[in-house]
N, C-alpha and C positions, 0 to 999 in steps of 0.2 A: 316537463321540466327534467333536466338531467341531474343526476346526483353524483357526488364524488365516488370513485371506486372504493370498494371496501378493501383496505390494505392491512388490516390488523391480522397478525398471524397467531396461530395457536401457541400457547405458552411453552410447549415442548420443542417447538421448531425454532432454530436459531439461523438467521440469515448470515451467510459467510461475509458478505460485503459489510453489513452492519457491525460485525465483529472486528473487521480490519480498520474501519474508518478512524477510531480513536488513536490508532498506532501510527497513522500516516505521517504526522509531524515529526516523529522520531525516525521512522523508517526511511524516508526520502533522503534526509541529510546523511544518514549513515551509509546508505547505498551509494550516494554520490561520493562520499569520502573514500569508500573502498574502491570504487571505480577509478577515481583520480590516482590513488596509490598504485593500483594495478597498472594503469597506463604509464605512470612515471617509472615504475619498476621495469616495464618492458622497454621503455625508451632508454633507460640507463644500461640495461642488459644488452641492447642491440648496438649501442654506441661504441 
C-alpha cells in the first residue's frame, strides 16, 4: 500500500509560496492596472 507523502513542515520554516497565495487576489489586479497605465502612458507619449 502506498501512503500520502508527508508534507507537514517544521513550525519554524515558512514556505514562500504559501505566504504569497492569500495576496494574489489583490496583487494581480493591481499589477494589471499598473501595466495598463504604463502602456497607455507610453502610447500617449509616443503619439
